[in-house]
C-alpha positions, 0 to 999 in steps of 0.5 A: 500500500502506497502512502500516496494513495492511502487515507490516513486516520487522524485523531484530535487529542486534548493534553491536560494535567491529571491535576484537573481530576480530584484525588478520588477520581484519580484513585478510581481510574487507577483501580480501573473503576470509573464507571460510564467512561472509556479510558486506558492507562498511560503507563504509570502516570495518566490515562487516555480517555475516549471523548464520545462524539457529539455528532453521533449524539453520544454522551458521558454516563451519569455515573461518571465522576463529575470532574471527569465528565466536565473535562470530557464535555469540555473536549466534546464541545471543542471537537476532540476525540481523546483526552490524555491526562498526564502528570 
């Protein structure tokens, strides 16, 4: 496959500090126990967090921690696909 003819898939990612999350939310994420959100560990520090598409009328679950939900909604309104929470 030639790169000249292949379409590249790109994503827009918001890079913000883990300090935007409460100690409680960070603990839930460290334990893989944050409900209503799709996220993956970023090594020992931080997480990659999926941002549901407003175009697809997707939302964050009400069971998600309020601070995490607020960050995701901020990213949603600005057209991001992912958030990386990094210390």
